[in-house]
C-alpha positions in Angstrom: 113.5 121.7 60.9 111.0 124.6 61.4 108.1 122.1 61.3 109.7 119.9 63.8 110.4 122.8 66.2 106.8 124.0 65.9 105.6 120.5 66.6 107.7 120.3 69.8 106.5 123.8 70.9 102.9 122.8 70.3 103.3 119.6 72.3 104.8 121.5 75.2 102.0 124.1 75.0 99.5 121.2 75.5 101.5 119.8 78.4 101.9 123.1 80.2 98.2 124.0 79.7 97.3 120.6 81.3 99.8 121.1 84.1 98.6 124.6 85.0 95.1 123.4 85.3 96.1 120.2 87.1 96.4 121.5 90.6 93.0 123.2 90.5 91.3 120.2 88.9 92.9 117.8 91.3 91.5 119.5 94.4 87.9 119.4 93.4 87.1 115.9 92.3 84.4 113.4 93.1 81.6 112.9 95.5 81.4 112.1 99.2 81.9 108.4 98.4 85.1 106.8 97.1 84.7 105.0 93.9 87.2 102.2 95.0 87.7 100.3 98.2 89.7 102.5 100.5 90.9 102.3 104.1 91.3 106.0 105.0 93.4 107.8 107.5 95.9 105.0 108.0 99.6 105.5 109.0 101.9 104.9 106.1 105.6 104.2 106.2 107.6 104.5 102.9 110.0 101.8 104.1 107.4 99.1 104.4 108.5 96.2 102.2 106.5 94.9 99.3 104.3 97.9 98.8 103.4 100.2 95.9 103.1 103.9 96.9 101.1 106.1 94.6 98.9 109.2 94.3 95.2 108.2 94.6 93.2 109.5 91.6 90.1 107.5 92.1 86.9 109.6 92.4 85.9 110.5 95.9 87.0 112.4 99.1 90.4 110.8 99.1 91.3 112.0 95.6 94.9 113.3 95.5 96.1 111.6 98.7 99.0 109.3 99.1 97.9 105.7 99.0 99.5 102.2 99.1 98.7 98.6 98.1 100.8 95.4 98.2 102.7 95.0 95.0 101.9 91.3 94.9 98.1 92.0 95.3 97.4 95.6 94.0 93.7 94.9 93.8 93.3 95.0 97.6 91.6 98.0 99.2 94.1 100.8 99.1 95.4 102.3 102.4 95.2 106.1 102.1 97.1 108.6 104.2 96.2 112.2 105.0 99.0 113.5 102.8 97.9 115.3 99.6 100.3 115.7 96.7 100.3 116.4 93.0 103.5 114.4 92.5 105.1 111.9 94.8 108.3 109.9 95.1 110.1 107.9 97.7 113.4 106.0 98.2 115.5 104.8 101.2 113.2 106.3 103.8 112.9 109.7 102.2 109.7 110.9 100.6 109.1 113.9 98.2 105.7 115.6 97.8 105.1 118.3 95.2 101.9 120.2 96.0 100.6 123.1 93.9 99.3 125.9 96.0 95.6 126.2 95.2 94.3 129.5 93.9 97.7 131.2 93.6 98.8 133.2 90.5 101.4 133.0 89.3 101.5 129.3 90.2 103.6 128.2 93.2 104.6 124.8 94.4 105.5 123.5 97.8 108.4 121.1 97.6 108.0 119.0 100.7 110.5 116.5 102.0 109.3 113.9 104.5 110.8 111.1 106.6 109.9 107.4 106.4 106.7 108.1 108.5 105.7 111.1 106.4 106.8 113.6 109.0 107.9 116.9 107.3 111.6 117.5 107.2 111.9 120.5 105.0 109.6 122.7 102.8 110.7 124.9 99.9 108.3 127.2 98.1 109.1 127.7 94.4 107.4 129.2 91.4 105.8 126.9 88.9 103.5 123.9 88.5 104.5 120.3 89.5 105.7 118.1 86.7 108.2 115.4 87.9 109.9 114.4 91.1 112.4 111.8 92.3 114.5 110.8 95.3 118.0 109.4 94.9 118.5 105.7 95.7 120.4 106.6 98.9 117.6 109.0 100.0 120.1 112.0 100.3 119.0 114.0 97.3 115.6 115.0 96.0 114.8 116.4 92.6 111.9 118.1 90.9 110.8 119.6 87.6 108.3 122.5 87.5 106.6 124.2 84.6 107.5 127.9 84.9 106.0 130.9 83.0 107.6 134.2 82.1 111.2 133.2 81.4 112.4 135.7 78.8 114.4 133.3 76.7 111.5 130.9 76.1 109.8 131.8 72.9 106.5 130.3 74.2 106.7 132.3 77.5 107.3 129.3 79.7 109.9 126.7 80.4 110.8 123.8 82.7 113.0 124.3 85.7 114.7 121.4 87.4 116.2 121.6 90.9 118.0 119.5 93.4 118.0 119.7 97.2 120.9 118.0 99.1 119.6 116.9 102.4 123.0 116.2 103.9 124.5 119.6 103.2 121.3 121.6 102.9 122.4 122.9 99.5 119.5 124.0 97.4 119.9 124.3 93.6 116.7 125.9 92.4 117.7 125.3 88.8 120.5 123.3 87.1 120.5 125.4 84.0 124.0 126.8 84.7 125.4 123.3 84.6 128.3 122.9 82.1 127.2 120.8 79.1 129.3 119.0 76.4 127.5 118.1 73.1 129.3 116.4 70.2 132.6 116.8 72.0 132.3 120.6 72.4 131.1 122.9 75.2 127.5 123.8 74.4 126.0 127.2 75.0 122.4 128.2 74.2 119.9 130.5 75.9 117.0 128.0 75.3 118.5 125.1 77.2 116.0 123.4 79.5 116.4 120.3 81.8 113.8 117.9 83.2 113.4 114.4 84.3 116.4 113.9 86.6 117.2 110.3 87.8 120.1 109.5 90.1 122.5 106.6 90.1 123.0 104.4 93.2 126.2 106.3 94.2 124.3 109.5 94.6 126.9 111.4 92.5 126.0 110.6 88.9 122.6 111.4 87.4 120.8 111.5 84.1 118.4 114.0 82.8 116.7 115.3 79.6 118.1 118.4 78.0 115.9 120.3 75.5 117.4 122.7 73.0 116.8 123.9 69.4 113.7 121.6 69.1 115.6 118.5 70.1 115.9 116.4 73.3 119.0 114.7 74.6 119.9 112.3 77.4 122.7 113.8 79.4 124.9 112.0 81.9 125.9 114.4 84.7 128.3 114.6 87.7 126.6 116.2 90.7 129.8 117.1 92.4 131.5 118.6 89.3 128.2 120.1 88.1 128.9 119.1 84.5 127.1 117.0 81.9 127.6 115.3 78.6 124.9 114.6 76.0 125.0 110.9 75.2 121.9 110.2 73.1 119.2 112.1 71.1 115.5 111.7 71.5 115.3 110.7 75.1 112.8 112.3 77.5 112.0 111.6 81.2 114.7 109.0 81.9 114.5 106.6 84.8 117.5 104.6 85.8 117.1 100.9 86.6 117.9 99.7 90.2 121.0 98.0 88.9 122.1 101.3 87.2 122.6 99.6 83.8 119.5 100.7 81.9 117.4 103.8 81.4 113.6 103.6 80.8 112.4 106.7 78.9 109.7 108.1 76.6 110.8 108.3 72.9 109.2 110.6 70.4 108.0 108.4 67.6 105.3 110.5 65.9 104.4 114.1 65.1 100.8 113.3 66.2 100.3 115.4 69.3 97.6 113.0 70.5 100.1 110.1 70.6 103.7 111.2 70.2 105.6 108.8 72.5 106.5 105.2 73.1 108.2 103.8 76.2 111.6 102.3 75.6 114.6 101.1 77.5 118.2 101.9 76.7 121.1 99.7 77.7 123.8 102.2 78.7 126.8 99.9 78.0 125.8 98.6 74.5 123.6 101.5 73.3 120.9 99.0 72.4 117.4 100.4 72.5 114.2 98.3 73.1 110.7 99.5 72.6 108.4 98.1 75.3 105.2 96.2 74.7 103.1 99.2 75.8 101.9 100.7 72.5 99.9 103.6 73.9 101.5 107.0 74.2 102.8 107.5 77.8 103.5 110.9 79.1 105.2 110.0 82.4 108.6 109.5 84.0 108.4 105.7 84.4 109.4 104.0 87.7 111.1 100.7 88.1 109.3 98.2 90.3 112.4 95.9 90.1 115.2 95.2 87.6 112.7 93.6 85.1 109.5 95.7 85.4 108.6 99.3 84.6 105.5 101.1 86.0 104.0 104.3 84.7 100.8 106.3 84.8 98.1 106.6 82.2 94.8 108.5 82.5 93.1 105.3 83.7 95.6 104.4 86.4 99.0 102.7 86.9 100.2 100.1 84.5 103.3 97.9 84.3 105.2 96.2 81.5 108.3 94.0 81.2 111.5 96.0 80.7 112.9 93.6 78.0 110.2 94.3 75.4 108.4 91.0 75.9 104.9 90.3 77.3 102.1 92.8 77.5 101.1 95.8 79.6 99.0 95.0 82.6 97.0 97.3 84.9 98.2 97.5 88.5 96.0 100.2 90.0 92.9 101.8 88.6 92.8 105.4 89.5 96.4 106.1 90.5 99.5 108.1 89.4 103.1 108.7 90.6 104.0 105.1 91.3 106.9 104.4 93.6 108.0 101.0 94.9 109.4 101.2 98.5 112.0 100.1 99.3 113.3 99.4 95.7 115.9 97.0 97.1 117.5 96.0 100.4 120.5 98.0 101.5 
């Protein structure tokens, strides 16, 4: 058990080190010429059908900006907006931009909520470095995970902090760590509990997340209104609920090798059946569903997609991109 805990700690150290440097690195990339075909400064609507929204990571002056291509022909020149983010997500006409404040110590992040035309609705300044972000299917709730340093209970000196903003009521939960948790049929208490990777159900009331504690990770199913959760499966990280609400795509720890610890998998919530996907590379991302049968995710080279049933093979969608989001995910 000690070796396993140390392995988890070491892995998180690598991730946090990368995340802390991410904002600085992302704001000083490339030359005066874009390395891919780009149409810059174009208006972008997150409700435009049939598009893939993503963060442009191709070398050049538009590095870090929100971009879009048609899902059916992702090789077309990307349309790039003026919005710069470190993480991006959108659903039902609401967009979320997580932007690390450059040159600020300790690190701070702007959590920016925007409407369908990328007009700013609300901005919250929180301590930490951007890690994950999502918008609920109804567009009423936004979620984020930040890496945070200095929490006294964290043996390594840092932790994750997951929060939720309710756009309808204005309620801001800077952290969900006070949420009641049941594990193995009993109320669970521990000072080292961390949450990350929230994903909302279509009803906007139920959500799933990863809970980390004692060197293990668990998938928890939570009730937003009751502010309570139940651990339902071990070894699940960064869950992403399918549009039909029946399956969860996630990264599963399959190796102690810190260079390649994870595999993408899909869990059927009703049967408990778990399927490893055809992507055999280690993916450190919260996957996004393009539709009920396809999962997209970011790698260092760009955005890839793979069938959600374990068949087929991974295919590259966009070279030089991250934070994929299909908008709208389905008609309402």
